[in-house]
C-alpha positions in Angstrom: 67.8 -51.6 1.8 68.1 -51.7 5.8 71.9 -51.6 5.6 71.9 -48.7 3.5 69.4 -47.1 5.7 71.8 -47.7 8.9 74.7 -46.6 6.9 73.1 -43.4 5.9 71.8 -42.7 9.4 75.4 -43.4 10.7 76.8 -40.8 8.2 74.3 -38.3 9.3 75.0 -38.8 12.8 78.6 -38.5 12.4 78.5 -35.5 10.2 76.2 -34.0 12.8 78.8 -34.6 15.6 81.8 -33.3 13.5 79.8 -30.2 12.7 78.6 -29.6 16.4 81.5 -30.1 17.9 83.7 -28.8 15.5 81.7 -25.3 15.3 81.6 -25.2 19.1 85.3 -25.6 19.1 85.9 -23.1 16.4 83.4 -20.5 17.4 83.3 -20.5 21.3 86.0 -22.4 22.9 89.0 -21.1 20.3 87.5 -18.0 18.7 89.7 -16.7 15.8 91.6 -13.7 16.3 90.1 -10.4 14.4 92.5 -7.5 13.9 91.6 -4.1 14.6 90.6 -2.3 11.4 91.3 1.3 12.7 93.9 2.9 10.4 95.0 -0.8 9.4 96.3 0.7 5.9 98.3 3.7 5.3 98.9 5.3 1.9 101.4 3.7 0.0 100.8 0.2 1.4 101.8 -2.6 -1.5 99.1 -5.9 -1.8 100.9 -7.8 -4.5 99.0 -11.1 -6.2 101.9 -12.5 -7.8 100.0 -15.6 -9.3 97.5 -13.0 -10.9 100.4 -10.8 -11.9 98.8 -7.5 -10.4 99.0 -5.4 -7.3 97.1 -2.9 -5.4 98.5 0.2 -3.6 96.6 1.9 -1.0 95.7 5.5 -1.5 93.7 6.2 1.4 91.5 4.6 4.4 89.0 6.7 5.6 85.7 5.9 7.7 86.3 2.4 6.9 86.3 2.6 3.6 89.4 2.1 1.0 90.6 3.5 -2.2 93.6 1.6 -4.0 95.4 1.7 -7.2 95.4 -1.4 -9.1 98.5 -1.9 -11.6 98.4 -4.9 -13.8 101.1 -6.4 -15.8 100.9 -7.2 -19.6 98.4 -9.9 -20.2 97.5 -10.3 -16.5 94.2 -12.3 -16.4 93.1 -10.1 -13.2 90.8 -11.6 -10.4 88.3 -14.3 -11.0 84.6 -13.1 -11.9 83.2 -12.2 -8.7 80.2 -10.0 -7.2 79.9 -8.1 -3.7 77.4 -8.6 -1.6 76.9 -5.3 0.3 79.0 -2.7 -1.6 79.0 -1.0 -5.1 82.8 -0.8 -6.3 84.0 2.2 -8.6 86.9 1.7 -11.3 88.6 4.8 -13.1 91.1 4.2 -15.7 94.1 6.1 -15.1 96.4 7.2 -18.4 95.6 4.1 -20.4 92.6 2.6 -21.3 91.5 -0.4 -19.0 89.3 -3.4 -19.8 86.7 -4.7 -17.5 83.7 -7.4 -17.5 80.5 -6.0 -15.9 77.3 -7.5 -16.1 78.5 -10.0 -18.4 79.4 -7.1 -21.0 83.0 -6.3 -22.0 83.7 -2.6 -21.2 86.7 -0.5 -21.9 87.5 2.8 -20.3 89.1 5.3 -22.0 91.7 7.4 -19.7 89.7 9.0 -17.3 86.5 7.1 -17.4 84.5 5.8 -14.6 82.3 2.9 -14.2 80.7 1.3 -11.3 79.9 -2.6 -10.4 76.8 -2.3 -8.2 76.6 -4.6 -5.4 75.3 -8.2 -6.9 76.4 -7.4 -10.2 79.2 -9.6 -11.6 82.6 -8.4 -12.9 86.3 -8.5 -13.1 89.3 -6.9 -14.3 92.0 -8.0 -16.6 94.7 -6.8 -19.0 94.6 -8.0 -22.6 97.3 -5.6 -23.8 101.3 -6.0 -23.9 101.4 -2.8 -21.7 100.8 -2.3 -17.9 97.7 -0.9 -16.8 96.3 1.1 -14.1 93.2 2.1 -12.4 91.6 3.5 -9.2 89.4 1.5 -7.2 87.1 3.1 -4.9 84.4 2.1 -2.1 85.8 -0.8 -0.7 85.3 -1.8 2.9 88.5 -2.3 4.7 87.6 -5.4 6.1 87.3 -6.9 2.5 90.8 -5.5 1.4 92.4 -7.1 4.7 91.2 -10.5 4.0 92.2 -10.0 0.4 95.4 -9.2 1.5 95.3 -12.6 3.6 94.4 -14.4 0.2 97.4 -12.8 -1.5 99.8 -13.6 1.2 98.8 -17.1 1.4 99.0 -17.6 -2.3 102.3 -15.7 -2.9 104.1 -17.8 0.1 104.8 -21.0 -1.9 103.6 -22.6 -4.9 102.1 -25.5 -2.8 99.7 -23.2 -1.6 97.8 -23.0 -4.5 97.2 -26.7 -4.5 93.3 -26.9 -4.4 93.0 -28.8 -1.2 95.1 -26.2 0.7 93.5 -23.5 -1.2 89.9 -24.5 -0.2 90.9 -25.0 3.5 92.3 -21.7 3.8 89.4 -19.7 1.7 86.9 -21.8 3.9 87.9 -19.6 6.9 88.4 -16.4 4.9 85.1 -16.6 3.2 82.8 -15.3 6.0 84.8 -11.8 6.0 85.1 -11.4 2.2 81.9 -10.1 1.2 82.2 -11.8 -2.3 81.1 -14.6 -4.2 83.5 -16.1 -7.2 81.6 -17.2 -10.2 84.5 -19.5 -11.6 84.5 -22.8 -10.4 81.4 -24.7 -8.9 78.1 -22.8 -8.4 77.9 -20.5 -5.5 75.9 -22.5 -3.4 78.1 -25.6 -3.9 81.2 -23.5 -2.9 79.6 -22.0 0.4 78.4 -25.5 1.2 81.8 -27.1 1.1 83.3 -23.8 3.0 80.6 -24.6 5.7 81.7 -28.2 5.8 85.6 -27.7 5.8 85.7 -25.0 8.0 85.9 -26.8 11.5 88.5 -29.6 9.6 90.7 -26.3 8.7 90.5 -25.2 12.3 91.9 -28.6 13.3 94.7 -28.5 11.1 96.0 -25.4 12.1 94.5 -22.9 9.5 93.2 -19.4 10.6 91.5 -17.1 8.9 94.2 -14.3 9.8 97.9 -14.7 10.0 99.9 -11.7 11.0 102.6 -12.9 8.7 100.5 -11.9 5.7 99.3 -8.6 7.3 102.5 -6.6 6.4 101.5 -4.2 3.5 104.9 -3.6 1.7 105.7 0.0 0.8 105.8 0.8 -3.1 109.2 0.5 -4.3 110.5 -2.1 -1.7 108.9 -5.2 -3.0 
């Protein structure tokens, strides 16, 4: 029993040193670069998600808020079920019906119809048809979309980046800027605790929350 206590104490001391030194280096000694979000996007910028089989095209960025058009290929599963902490997101179907899950209910919007997913309400978009569908997303903070594009860029770069270990390290750094919780996988508090523990290690291994190589939004028609 004494040996177990000593081992437990040693583990706690080691963890404390790791977190204390790691976060001091991460936040104070080597703070991360944060991009200027003013006029970051221009209309026509394209944010593709190859693994999700969909893309977003920027319609407008104004006063820190972005509207995009989401184009989903046939049978695209879309993003995971998620909630936003501080903003309501609005969805409008374009020329065809679109399907969403909002607050655990499946909703089919006819062309021209709109629905909002308030902050804290789980939601996701997907395409369960054999034809491409499109919708307009409004009221997204520019910071959210900037770091969402970082996730897309990282996942699009190489198949190996979808490896769970590598993806968790990258997401641990992006999560604080994301304003979202994902409800697919472990419980949210487990995800956030894991991200907290992994963050110093991710920096030590050369990961960063923002990579310029992922920031170049490609114009529609050139992807």
